N, C-alpha and C positions, 0 to 999 in steps of 0.2 A: 827703764832698762831695756835695751834693744834685744831682739831675738838672738843676735850673735853673741852678746854678752851672757844671756841666759843659757844658751847652748854650751858655751865654754865653761861656765860655772858648773853646770850639770855634769859635763864630761870630766872636770877636775874632781868632783865628788865621787863619781864612779871610779876614776883612776885611784883614788885613795882607798876605796873600799875593795875593789876588785880590779887590779891593774890589767890583767889580760883581757877582761871584758871591754875596758875602755879602748884598748888598742884594737880589738876586733871591731868595735863599732866605728872607729875612726878610719882604719886601714883595710879591714876585711881579713880574709885568710891569706897568710903569706909569711914571709920571713920575719917581719916585725912581730907578728903574733907568736911565732915559735920562740923568738928571742925573749919576748916578754914572759912566756910561760916558764922557760928555763930559768930566767933570772928570779922570778917569783918563787919557784920551787927551791932554788938554792938558798935564797934569803929574801925576805919581803922588801927590804929597802932598795936594793938594786932594781927590782921589778917595778917598784913605785916610781923611782927616778926615771926609768926608761918610759913608763907609761905617761908620766907628766911631760916628758920631752916630746913624745909623739903627739900628745893632745895639744900642747901649746905651740908646737912648731907650725908656722904658717905656710 
């Protein structure tokens, strides 16, 4: 398994457990992080979907 695949798998696991943390690690502090926090606070599933989108987007 390559380092890129391992990194992506780890980021997906983090996104499932703590969506805003995964967005922070991928994009840093910014609009994406704020959106992720708001979506996660409103309901977990939209925050999860947004985090997975950010993590898996190339």
